[in-house]
C-alpha angles and dihedrals in degrees: 000000000000121000090252090051092047091050092050093050092048090053092048093045091049094045093047094055095042093046092049091046103039106013133247097276095050095046115085125199088241090058090049093048090048093053093042091046094230134115126260091249088065091061091048090048097050101032111013096219145358096274092056090046090054091050092048091052091053092039092066088063099035092053089058097035104045099056090052091048089050092053095044094050096043085057092048095047090053087069123090096226138013139161129243089248088059091050090058094040086059089067096047099080095048090049093050090048088067088073087067090053099050132000106269089005097155094054092042093051094049090047092052091048089051092050089053088066103036092046089046095235098174093171089059092054089048092050094050095042094050099039097042099032093129094051093045090048091055090053096049090043089056092047091053093047091052090049110022093177092073115112119204096261094048090047089054094051097043093048091051092047085051092052090049094052090045096048093048093048095047096041089049095040097114092052092043090052092050092050092048090052094046097044104032104017085239119151107214133177133180092277093053090048090054091048087058098039099049097065090048092051092045091052092053096048093043095047114125109272093213094078093052093049093048091058093044091051091049091054091049090053095050 
């Protein structure tokens, strides 16, 4: 690898760890350059600014993750019928593949996605939605076919509740696995966590919409 390539990789590696650990807002470029052992001019040269660096850190994962998601969902959508559990199972393999890209890649990726929301990184959402519109559309199409009763607003809320549960589980996976081992003598890894998480997520997204609307209408009438 060239010196320029090595410098760029060191910046990305340092930024990835710091962003996941401390968040985007709390991590300064100077902190990143110090950990990467490079000067600030190197960040400006390779990325231009902090927003582009954030996108580049996520881009390493998304460029691996999204093509796999596209392939898996195209195959799923060619079927006449499928369940909500099968929709979420379709994401499982692409997520686990991220561990082949980077050590603890699945956990790091989900932590970074979560930081994008908790740190209110609107530019990151814009980047993902615009660059990967096709892949995201395949996912939402599958969700709506598995639960045709979902209206756009309910879909919005349920997908974000799903994201919240997923991010917490993945970001806390080490602690959860240790608790499971200590309290239940259960040896759990990321794959086992997903096996437990997916039916829970699927049940939430596929829950009848009528119960939700009844409570909403009651509140409006109060």
